[in-house]
C-alpha positions as CSV (number, residue, x, y, z in Angstrom):
1,M,0.0,0.0,0.1
2,P,1.3,3.6,-0.8
3,Y,0.8,5.0,2.7
4,K,3.4,6.4,5.1
5,R,1.2,6.2,7.8
6,P,0.0,2.8,10.0
7,G,-3.3,2.4,11.0
8,F,-6.7,2.5,8.8
9,E,-6.2,0.7,5.7
10,I,-8.2,2.2,2.5
11,E,-9.1,-0.6,0.1
12,A,-10.0,0.0,-3.6
13,G,-13.6,-0.6,-4.0
14,Y,-16.2,-1.4,-6.4
15,G,-14.1,-3.8,-8.1
16,G,-11.5,-0.9,-9.6
17,A,-8.7,1.2,-8.5
18,I,-8.6,3.9,-6.1
19,A,-6.9,7.2,-6.3
20,M,-6.4,9.4,-3.1
21,L,-5.0,13.0,-2.6
22,L,-2.9,12.8,0.4
23,L,-2.8,15.3,3.0
24,P,0.5,17.1,3.7
25,E,2.3,15.6,6.9
26,D,1.6,18.5,9.1
27,A,-2.2,18.6,8.4
28,A,-2.3,14.8,8.8
29,D,-0.9,15.0,12.2
30,E,-3.4,17.5,13.1
31,V,-6.5,15.5,11.8
32,V,-5.1,12.4,13.4
33,K,-4.6,14.0,16.8
34,W,-8.1,15.6,16.7
35,G,-9.6,12.3,16.0
36,D,-7.6,10.5,18.8
37,S,-8.4,13.3,21.6
38,H,-12.3,14.0,20.3
39,I,-13.5,10.7,19.3
40,N,-13.8,7.8,22.3
41,D,-12.6,4.5,21.6
42,E,-15.9,3.1,22.8
43,E,-17.5,5.0,19.9
44,V,-15.3,3.8,17.1
45,Y,-17.0,1.3,14.9
46,G,-14.2,-1.4,14.7
47,K,-16.0,-4.2,12.5
48,D,-15.5,-4.8,8.9
49,G,-12.0,-3.4,8.7
50,K,-13.6,0.1,9.9
51,G,-12.3,2.3,12.4
52,R,-10.2,5.6,12.7
53,D,-8.3,6.8,9.7
54,G,-4.7,6.6,10.2
55,S,-3.8,7.9,6.8
56,P,-5.8,11.2,6.3
57,H,-6.6,11.6,2.5
58,I,-9.3,12.8,-0.1
59,T,-10.5,10.1,-2.2
60,L,-10.4,11.6,-5.6
61,Q,-12.0,8.6,-7.4
62,N,-13.0,4.8,-6.5
63,G,-13.9,2.0,-8.7
64,I,-11.5,3.0,-11.6
65,M,-11.7,0.3,-13.9
66,C,-8.1,0.5,-15.0
67,D,-5.5,-2.2,-14.3
68,N,-2.6,-0.5,-15.9
69,S,-1.0,1.3,-13.3
70,G,1.4,3.1,-16.0
71,E,-1.8,4.7,-17.6
72,L,-3.0,5.8,-14.1
73,E,0.4,7.5,-13.5
74,K,0.3,9.0,-16.7
75,L,-2.8,10.6,-16.4
76,F,-2.6,11.8,-12.5
77,S,1.0,13.0,-13.0
78,Q,-0.2,15.6,-15.4
79,I,-2.6,17.2,-12.8
80,G,-1.0,20.0,-10.9
81,S,-1.0,20.2,-7.1
82,M,-3.8,22.1,-5.5
83,E,-4.7,24.0,-2.7
84,A,-7.8,23.2,-0.7
85,E,-9.7,24.7,2.4
86,L,-11.2,22.5,5.1
87,G,-14.5,23.2,6.2
88,P,-16.7,22.0,9.3
89,I,-17.0,18.4,10.6
90,G,-19.7,16.5,8.7
91,V,-21.3,13.1,9.1
92,F,-22.5,10.7,6.4
93,R,-25.3,8.2,7.2
94,Q,-26.9,5.6,5.3
95,E,-30.0,3.8,6.5
96,D,-28.7,0.2,5.6
97,K,-25.4,0.9,7.5
98,D,-24.8,0.4,11.2
99,Y,-22.2,3.2,11.3
100,D,-21.8,6.9,10.8
101,V,-18.8,8.3,9.0
102,V,-17.3,11.7,10.6
103,H,-15.3,13.6,8.2
104,I,-13.9,16.9,7.5
105,K,-15.4,18.7,4.6
106,V,-13.1,20.0,1.9
107,L,-13.6,22.9,-0.3
108,C,-11.7,22.9,-3.8
109,D,-13.1,23.6,-7.2
110,E,-10.0,22.0,-8.7
111,I,-10.6,18.6,-6.9
112,N,-14.1,18.5,-8.2
113,D,-13.0,19.3,-11.8
114,A,-10.6,16.6,-11.3
115,N,-12.9,13.9,-10.3
116,S,-15.3,14.8,-13.3
117,M,-12.3,14.5,-15.5
118,V,-11.6,10.9,-14.2
119,S,-15.3,10.0,-14.6
120,D,-15.0,11.3,-18.4
121,L,-12.0,9.7,-19.4
122,L,-12.1,6.3,-17.7
123,E,-14.8,3.9,-16.8
124,V,-15.8,4.2,-13.3
125,N,-17.7,1.6,-11.4
126,N,-18.8,3.7,-8.3
127,P,-22.6,4.0,-7.3
128,H,-21.8,7.3,-5.4
129,A,-19.8,9.0,-8.3
130,E,-22.3,11.4,-9.2
131,N,-22.8,12.7,-5.5
132,F,-19.1,13.3,-5.2
133,Q,-18.4,15.3,-2.0
134,P,-14.5,15.9,-1.2
135,H,-13.9,14.9,2.4
136,V,-11.0,13.8,4.8
137,T,-12.5,10.6,6.8
138,L,-11.8,10.8,10.5
139,A,-13.4,7.8,11.6
140,Y,-16.3,5.3,11.5
141,V,-18.3,5.5,14.4
142,N,-21.2,3.8,15.9
143,R,-24.3,4.7,14.3
144,G,-25.7,7.9,16.1
145,A,-22.4,8.8,17.7
146,G,-21.5,10.9,14.9
147,K,-24.3,13.4,15.8
148,R,-22.2,15.3,18.6
149,F,-19.5,16.2,16.1
150,E,-21.6,17.5,13.3
151,G,-20.9,21.2,12.4
152,L,-17.9,21.5,14.8
153,E,-15.6,24.2,13.1
154,D,-12.2,23.2,14.5
155,F,-10.7,23.0,11.0
156,V,-12.4,25.9,9.1
157,G,-10.3,27.8,7.1
158,R,-7.3,25.5,7.4
159,K,-5.6,25.7,4.0
160,V,-3.7,22.6,2.8
161,L,-1.4,22.0,-0.4
162,L,-2.2,18.8,-1.9
163,S,0.9,17.6,-3.9
164,K,0.8,13.7,-3.5
165,L,-1.6,11.4,-5.1
166,A,-1.5,7.7,-4.2
167,I,-3.2,5.0,-6.6
168,D,-3.8,1.3,-5.8
169,G,-6.2,-1.4,-6.8
170,P,-6.6,-5.0,-8.5
171,G,-3.9,-5.9,-10.8
172,I,-1.9,-2.3,-10.5
173,E,1.5,-1.7,-8.8
174,P,0.6,0.8,-5.8
175,K,2.1,4.1,-6.6
176,M,2.9,7.5,-4.9
177,I,2.8,10.2,-7.4
178,D,4.4,13.7,-6.9
179,L,1.9,16.1,-8.6
180,P,3.9,19.0,-10.2
181,D,3.5,22.7,-9.2
182,G,1.5,25.3,-11.5
183,D,-1.8,24.9,-13.3
184,N,-4.1,21.9,-13.8
185,E,-3.5,21.9,-17.7
186,V,-5.2,18.7,-18.2
187,V,-8.2,19.6,-16.2
188,D,-8.3,23.1,-18.0
189,E,-8.0,21.6,-21.2
190,I,-10.7,19.1,-20.6
191,Y,-13.3,21.5,-19.6
192,R,-12.2,24.2,-22.0
193,V,-14.9,25.8,-24.6
194,E,-14.3,26.8,-28.2
195,H,-16.8,29.4,-29.3
196,L,-17.5,29.5,-33.0
197,P,-17.6,32.6,-34.7
198,G,-20.9,34.5,-34.2
199,S,-21.8,32.1,-31.4
200,T,-24.9,33.0,-29.5
201,S,-23.3,31.9,-26.4
202,E,-20.1,34.2,-26.9
203,G,-19.2,36.0,-23.5
204,M,-20.9,33.4,-21.4
205,S,-19.2,30.4,-19.7
206,L,-19.9,26.8,-18.6
207,D,-21.1,28.1,-15.1
208,D,-23.8,30.0,-16.9
209,F,-25.7,26.7,-17.6
210,D,-26.9,23.5,-16.0
211,T,-24.0,21.1,-15.9
212,E,-26.2,18.0,-16.9
213,D,-27.7,19.9,-19.9
214,I,-24.0,20.8,-21.0
215,D,-23.0,17.1,-20.4
216,D,-26.1,15.8,-22.5
217,G,-25.6,18.5,-25.1
218,A,-21.8,17.8,-25.8
219,E,-22.4,14.1,-25.8
220,H,-24.8,14.5,-28.7
221,E,-22.7,17.2,-30.6
222,M,-19.8,15.1,-30.8
223,E,-21.7,13.3,-33.4
224,H,-20.9,16.3,-35.4
225,T,-17.3,17.0,-34.3
226,D,-14.3,15.4,-33.0
227,S,-13.6,18.2,-30.7
228,I,-15.0,18.2,-27.1
229,E,-14.3,21.9,-26.7
230,I,-16.2,22.8,-30.2
231,A,-19.0,20.4,-29.0
232,R,-19.5,21.9,-25.5
233,G,-19.5,25.4,-27.6
234,I,-22.4,24.3,-29.7
235,A,-24.1,22.8,-26.9
236,M,-24.0,26.3,-25.1
237,D,-25.3,28.1,-28.2
238,H,-28.5,25.7,-28.5
239,L,-29.0,26.1,-24.8
240,A,-28.4,30.0,-24.9
241,E,-31.3,30.0,-27.6
242,D,-33.4,27.5,-25.9
243,P,-32.9,26.1,-22.4
244,D,-35.1,23.3,-23.2
245,Y,-33.3,22.3,-26.4
246,Y,-31.9,18.9,-25.5
247,R,-35.0,18.0,-23.6
248,K,-37.1,18.6,-26.9
249,L,-34.4,16.9,-28.9
250,E,-35.0,13.7,-26.8
251,K,-38.3,13.6,-27.5
252,I,-38.1,13.9,-31.1
253,E,-35.1,11.2,-31.1
254,A,-37.8,9.0,-29.5
255,S,-40.1,9.5,-32.4
256,K,-37.6,7.7,-34.8
257,K,-38.7,4.3,-33.3
258,V,-42.3,5.2,-34.6
259,F,-40.9,6.8,-37.9
260,G,-38.2,4.5,-38.5
261,C,-35.6,5.5,-41.2
262,R,-38.1,7.8,-43.4
263,E,-36.1,10.4,-44.8
264,P,-35.0,13.2,-44.0
265,L,-34.5,12.6,-40.4
266,K,-32.0,15.1,-38.8
267,E,-30.7,14.7,-35.5
268,S,-31.1,18.4,-34.4
269,L,-33.5,21.0,-33.8
270,D,-33.6,24.7,-35.1
271,Y,-30.1,26.4,-35.2
272,G,-30.8,29.9,-35.2
273,N,-31.1,31.3,-38.7
274,R,-28.8,28.5,-40.3
275,G,-31.8,26.5,-41.1
276,S,-34.3,23.8,-39.5
277,Y,-33.1,20.4,-39.1
278,I,-36.1,18.5,-37.8
279,A,-38.0,15.5,-38.8
280,E,-39.8,16.2,-41.6
281,D,-43.1,15.1,-40.2
282,I,-42.9,17.4,-37.3
283,E,-41.5,20.2,-39.4
284,D,-44.6,20.2,-41.9
285,F,-47.1,20.0,-38.8
286,L,-45.4,23.0,-37.1
287,L,-45.4,24.9,-40.7
288,S,-49.1,24.1,-41.1
289,S,-50.0,25.8,-37.9
290,G,-47.6,28.7,-38.1
291,R,-45.7,27.8,-35.2
292,S,-41.8,27.4,-34.5
293,I,-40.0,24.6,-32.5
294,K,-38.9,27.6,-30.1
295,D,-42.6,28.4,-29.4
296,L,-43.4,25.0,-27.9
297,S,-42.5,23.8,-24.3
298,P,-41.5,20.1,-23.9
299,K,-44.9,18.9,-23.0
300,E,-46.4,20.6,-26.0
301,L,-43.9,18.9,-28.2
302,E,-44.8,15.5,-26.7
303,C,-48.3,16.0,-27.5
304,I,-47.5,16.9,-31.1
305,I,-45.0,13.7,-31.4
306,H,-47.7,11.6,-29.9
307,S,-50.2,12.6,-32.5
308,L,-48.1,12.2,-35.2
309,E,-47.0,8.7,-33.7
310,E,-50.7,7.7,-33.5
311,G,-51.1,8.8,-37.3
312,A,-47.9,6.8,-38.4
313,R,-49.6,3.6,-36.7
314,E,-53.0,3.8,-38.5
C-alpha cells in the first residue's frame, strides 16, 4: 500500500482502483491527533476493517476500471498540485449501515474538476460517483455517535496544499505520485470551451448553464465534431437560444422508433438562422400551424409527437 502512515487501511472498492490525494504531513498529524482526542474508543466502529483513519486523505475517485498503473500514473501525474480549504465536521449516514462516517468537509473546485475528468476519461464503477463530496474521513463510529461532532469548526479555514496522489487497486502496482507545481493544464483543457464565430453564447461560460444539460448536449454534438471543446460550444449556443433544447431533442429522437428510417430524419432542432433540421413530419406539422419549435414547451412537443405517432401507426 502506498501509505507512510500505519493504521486505517483503505482498500480499492467497487472492483476497481482508487486514487487518493494525501494530506501534507503536518495537516495529517493535526487530523489524526484531533480524532484521537475527540473520538472515544468506545464510539469507534471496529467491524469490517473500519475504524479510525490513520492515513488522512481525500478520495479523488474510487472504482476506476483500469488495471494498468502506468496509464493511471501518466494521467494523474499531469494534474497539478492544488490548494484546498478545510471546512466544518460533517457526518455521512446510510440507512442500511450501522455506522456513521465522521469527516472533514473539503472546499476545492479543482478537486471537483479532477474528479469529473476521471469520470469522463475512464470507466468508473462507483454508485456514489454522481454525488461526489470531497472530504477527509476521521473515523467510522457507531450509528448515532457522529451527531455530537456535526458542525464543529475546528478545521474551518485551514489551507492544505495537495501535492501527493496515491493509486492502488486490483492488478496494478501501488504508486505514490508527486503532483507538479503549476496549473492543472489537463483539467483546464478537458473543460475548455471553443466558441464558433458569431456564437450566440459568446461571452458566456460553462458556469452559466446546468452541468447536466451541457454534458448531455456535448455528448450529442460529438456526433458532428471530434472536438469536445467545439461540442461544448455548440451545446452552449443551443441552450442559450432555448434552455429546453436537448429535452425537446430527446423527445424527437424517441419518435424515430415509430417513424423508422423515413428521410429526411435529422438529429438536431432549429439552429438559429442556419436552417431547420427536424424530422420532416414534425416540421410540416409546425409549418402548417404557423408555429416554430422555439414556441413549444417540452410538454407541447410531446403531445405533437404523440399525435404524429398515432397517425403513423394507422
